[in-house]
N, C-alpha and C positions, 0 to 999 in steps of 0.2 A: 143344453144342460137340461134337467128335469126337473119338476114341479111337487115339494116333499109329498104331499097330500097321494097325487099321484103311484108314485113309488112306493107309497103304505098302504094300497089298496088290496085289500084282505088280508093284512096282516092283522090280527089278533091284538088291540091294543091296551092297555091299564090305563094310563096317563098321557096329557100330553101337556106340557106346560113351555108356552111359544106358540109362534102358527106355525100353520103346514103351509102354509103361502110362500115358504121360502123354495129359491132358487137354487140346485144342487146341483156342483161341477162335477162331483165323483164321489164313489163308495171305499169305503174301506175300513179294513177288520186291524187294522195293522197301522197304529197309532206312527210308524215311522214316515210312514206314504203320503198322512193327512195335508192338505194346504190349501188354502183361501177357500172359501163356499164349499169344501168335502163334505160330505156325512162321516160320521165315526159310530163303527158299531162294538159294543162294548161285549167280548164273547168271555166267558169264565173255559178257557183250556185247563189243557192237563197238563201243561207246561207252567202256563202264566193266565195271569185273570186279568180282561180285556179294562175291566173295570177301574185300576191300579193307573190305567194312561188316560182317563177321561180328560184333566187337567191339561194335559201334554198335550192332546189333538185341537184340544182349546185352545193353548197359547199357539199352536200350528198355522188354527183359522179354518179348524172347523165350526160350519155356523152350525148342525144337528147333530145329534147325541142320541144314539138308540140303545138301552140298555135295558137292564133287566133290575136296578136298582138305583132311580135318581141319586147322585149327590148330595150331601146335607149344601155343600155351599156352589148351588147353582150361578153361572155367567151370564149376565146382562145381553140380550143379543142373540144369545143361545139355543136354541129351539132342543128340548131333552123331551124322548118319548117313552116310557118306560114299558115295556113288552115281558110277555110271562117266559119268553125264551127265545133266546137272540139270536142262535144259529139258526133254526127254523125262519125268523122274522129275515135277516137273509139273505135267504135262497129266495122266500118270494119278493122281497125289494133286488135282487139281483134281474130277476125272473124280470119282474116289473121297469128294471135301469132299461133294461135292453130291449125292451117292446114283447116281451113274452115268446121268442125265438123257437121253442119247441115246440108251441101250439102250431106251426107254418110248416114242418116238418115232420116225416115219418118216424120218431124216436123211439127204439129199440135198445131196452137195457139187459143185461145178459149179468145174473151173478152165480154165486157157489164159490165153492170151495177151490177145487181146478176146475180148467179150462174158459177159464171167463176170455183169456189173453187171443186164444187159439179161436174160438168158435165169434167174437167181434171180429176178427185179423179175417177171418174166412167168410164171413156174409160184406166185410165190406169188398175185396177182391171179390164173389162171387157176383156181387151188384153192379160192380164196375164195370166186369167182363160183361155183363147183361146188357150196358148201353146207360145207366143210370148215376147221374151224378152222385154221388157216394161221399160219408164223410165217419171219422171213426175217433175216439175217444179211448183206447187203451193206456195200459201199463208201459208199452211198449214207446208207443210215438200218437202224435196225433196229427188224423189228417185232414184237410178240408181241400175235398181233391184229390190232386194230387200233391198237394201244395203239405210239407210235413212240418213238425211242430215237436220240439221236445216234449216225451211227458215225467211230471213229477210226482204224481201220486197214480194211484189205481183210478181213485175218484179224486177229480181236482176241486177245490173249491168253490161255492156254490158262483162265487165274482165271476171266475176262468170258465166254468161249465157253461154257461152264458152269454158271455164271450165268446168260444169259437163257437157256440151255436148260433150269434150274430152271425159271426165270419160264413160260415156255411151258408145262412142264407141268402145274405149279400153275394154270393158265388154260385148260388142258383143251386146248392144240392137238395136232392128230395130226400134220399134216406140218411140217417144216421146211426150210428149201433157203438154202445157205448158198454163198459164196464161197470158194476155197483158193485162196489166191496161194501162188507159190513158196517167198516169206518165211517163210509160216506155216507149212508143209510142213519145209519144210529146217532152222525153228527148234523143229520137235516141237511148235507149238501145237495140230495135229489129231492128236497121240497119244493115244493112249484114251478116243478117241470110236467110238460104234457107226453106222458110215453103212451105209444100205439101198441107195445106189444113191451112182456118180460118173459122170460128163460129162467128155465133153474136145473144147470148142471147135476151137483153133489155137495154132498157136505161131509166133512171129515174134520182131523183135527187140527186145527190152528186158531190164531189171536185169541188165546187164553187171556194172555198177558195183557189185553185188554177186557174183554167181553167176560171175562173170570171164569163162569162155568159156559159148557157145553149148549145145555137149553139159552140161554141167553145169547148164542152166537145164533145158534137156530130160529129164533124168534126174531131178530132183527132179519133175519133174513127173511122170514115169513111176510113182515111190516112191509115189505118192496109190494108184493103180490095182493095185500089187504088194502094197500094203498092205489092199484088200478083203477082204469073207470072202468063201467063196463064198456065201453066201445073198445078197449083193445081185447088183446088177446094172453094170458097165461099159458106156458106151455112149460113141464115141466118133464122131471127124467123118471118114470115108475118103478125103475130099476132100481134106486135108493131108496133106502126107507123112509127116509125124511120128505118124496118126493110129492108124497100124496098133501104130506103136512103142509107146503106150502099155500095148497088151493082153497084149503079150509075153507077161507070167509072172502076169498077174493069173488069179487063182482065181476070180473071178465069174463070173458068166451075160455072156460078151462077146455087145456089139450096135452096131451101126453107122450112118451115118447120113450122105445127101450127096445134093448136085443133080446132080451129075456121073458118080460112079462106081457099079458095083454095090453095094449095100446092105439092110440089113436093112427100112431106111425111107429111104424117097425123094422127092422133092420138083421140081415146075420152074418157070421165073419164065415166068407168059403175058404178064404187063403189069407193068410198071414204070414207076409216074407218081409225081409231090410226094404227091399225098393217099394211097396207097396202091402195094398189091401184088395183081396174080391171080394165086395159086399154084394149082398142082397136087398136091396130099398125095395119097399111095395111091389112085390114080383119082378122086378128086373136087376138084372146085375151090371157090377160097377165095377171096371180097375179105376181106385184113387192112388193116390203117391202117398198118403200118407200111411204112417203103421202103426199098429197095436191097436187093442180092444176099447182104449180110452181114444183114442183117434175115432175107430166108428159111433164111439157116440159123441161126439165134438160133432162128424159129418152129419149124425142124424139130425142135431139138433141144428144146422145148418138148412138141411133138405127141409123140414119142417117149417122154419120161419119163413124160409122163403115164398114155401108154398100157401103158409098162413099171409103172407104180404101178397097173393095174386099171381105170382111168376109162375108161368103152365112147367108141365111136371118136366118133358122132355127137356126143353133149358136147360130147367134146374138142373137135371142126372148129368147130361152134359156138360155143364159148367162145374159142377161138383168133381168131376173126373179131372179139370185143368189143374186144379188149386194147390197151389206150393204150401209147404211146413213154413209155420212159425220161425222165426228167427228166435235159437234157445230153446225151443220146443221140438223135443228128439231129433236135432240137428245133427244129422248122420253123415258119415266123409268117410271113403275107403282111401288107405293113402297109398303110396307108391309101395310101399313095403308091404302093400295087403291088411294093414292093421287095421281095425273098425274104430272109427271115433265118433260117441255117441254125447253131446252136451245138451243136459237139460234143466228147465228149472226147477226143478222138482227139489222141496222145499219144504212137505210137510212128510209126513208116513204115508198118508196115503196116497201120494203122488210118488212117490219113492219106490215105493212095493208096484204100482201100476208100472212103471218104465223098465225096473228091473222082471219085473213076471213077463214084460211083452220079450224083453230080449230073452229071457230064458224059453221062452216058450218059440222061439226064430232059432237059434245056435244048436247046432249039432250036439251038443255036449263034449270035441274033442278040443275044442276051444278052452282059452283060459278069460275070466269076465274080473276085467281089475276096475273096481271101485272107488273111485275118491269123491270125495263129500263132506261137509262141517252142515253147522246149522248157526244161525243170526245171530248177533248179539243185542241183548236189549228187549227179546221177542221172545214167545210164549218159551218156558224153561221146560215143561211139561213133555214134549214130544222128544224132545234129545235121545234120550236113553232108547226109545220105541224106535225114532231113526237108526241110530246107532246097530239095533238088533236084526233090523228088518236089512240095512247092510251087510254086514258079516253073514246073514243066513244065507241072504242069495247072492255072492260072491264068490269067487274061489279067491281074491283074495280086495281087500277093501284099508285105504288110507285114510285115515281119517286126520282132516285138516280145517284151517280157518277157512270162515265163510266168510261175513260179513259181522267181522265180530264189536265192531260199533264202542261204546264205553269199556265192554265189556272184556276179562282176560283171555285171552282167543282156548287158551292152555284149559281155564277150568271149564270150558265149553266141550271140547274135546274130553276132558275126562268126565263128562257127566254124558256124552256118547257111549265110551267103551263102558260104563255101569252098563248099560241096557246089554252088553254082549253076552251072550253063553258062553260057558265053560267050552264049551266043544268047538268054538267057533274063534278062539284066543288066537289060533296057531296063524291062523287067515290073515289078522290086521296088523297095521304100521300106524302110528302115529308120528304127521310130518304138522311143525305148527303150519308153516311158510308154502303157501298155496302153489305157486310155484315150484318149490324144490317136488311137492308132494307130485305135480303132476309130471316131473321130468320126471319123479322116481318112477310113475306107472310105464311112462316111457321107454323106463330102462328096462323096466321087466316083462314086458310085452316081444310076442314074438310073433311072425308073421299067421294068421289065422286069428288071433287075440281079438279079444275087445274094452276099450277101455270107456269105463262110462262119467262124463265128468258133471256131478250132482249139484244145484243149488241156486244155481247164478241166474244160467240158461242166459239168458239178451243182455245181461248187464255186462255195460262194459269197464265196471270201477269197484275196487274191493274198499268198504268205507273203514276206515280203522282209527282209533280216539279222536273220530269227529270231523276227519279229515278225508279226500276221496283221490286216490291212487289209480289211473289205470290199468286195467285187469280184464282180459276177453279172453273166458275160458276156450274158445273154439280157435282163436288164435292162436293159441302158446300151446293148449294140445299140437294140433298140427305141425305148427313151427317147429316143435322140441322133436317129431318123429319123422316130418323132411327132412332134418336136420341128421337125424342117427341112420337115415338112407343112402345118402353121400358118399 
């Protein structure tokens, strides 16, 4: 149990009714989980307002309520703490409750539209291979050393983050690499964490359903770097037009990387093939197993981060050459029938364009490139016609299909994608709502030497339709169909 006054250390408090000497069992922001002697944090969310559940939490045994507005009817024996922002308060309290584990780890946050999962996972691989006890908080998985846990969000809630960080500390973890999403920053989930460094990958059109404007989305990303301490480093991709902007107000040590601009860390692509890249990093040639210019940026960010954390240059380069691609990120396979399949998480216009341009830069031009792609429901609608236009313009054939429609009509989503297709590309496209059928059709259309790209879901092993998740793995399905056709 923890004493309330210790949990509240660092929280900006407006008013207290009751005693701060209360002994707290657990902290919850979901009233359904509250039990005797717990602390309940009332948060105003996008779907519900936690203040509406204060009474329920108290009836279930809450000893303390932290809220932005104290209710008119206060219950005897319950301590009420009024704060200006419950979400920020929760993040600080979560850190205090778990004894500030991030302060005892070397925690590096990676943010940007694309590349977060790849960069964090490759850093986890690199430092693990170097013999360090390493942790990972990513979209795909949470790793406490070699122990794997399922991931639910790009950036989990602050209680979950601090729980895993405390588990890492108990397990003797030295380094942790963490994806930092714009939602996580905006909702204060990373407040109270001690970062040793921050990395910016790139910025493109995404999440405008949440942030409403690109400027708001960009400025939320920037606020992460604004909050880094002087002791940390801030590493940014200056080939991205927003890269330098991220560093404008940071107190951290400013460092840059690029393939095209003058920077602290630079690289050049010498060869780009389906089996890897030949890179020149800091005057050293290195062959790596990852593919495409976007992965050259990811690898350079990994190299620079490792260097800033003190890794020896030669060891850094040697280990970089052994790194494997991340599940669902340009996941490549050549079938027995000599058809190349690529599964990628590309779910933004920029990411889709990167993957398609990489494929088109490597291929001979004699093959047919068939792209299967959709857009998620209940998400940024503005990107749908843009993704449709990119897919049709850069593929020989494109099949528009369902992604994770969630509560939306999948056919309406597909229609929005088709609206972006130029008239000269109409003859290239098909619309097949059922994703499994769309993949099967792509397999039937492909001949030996052709390329099938299945984009949008990547590592996900489910499809979310009308509030339910159904088992669905793009990589397994596309290769299963092709292997069956080859028999």
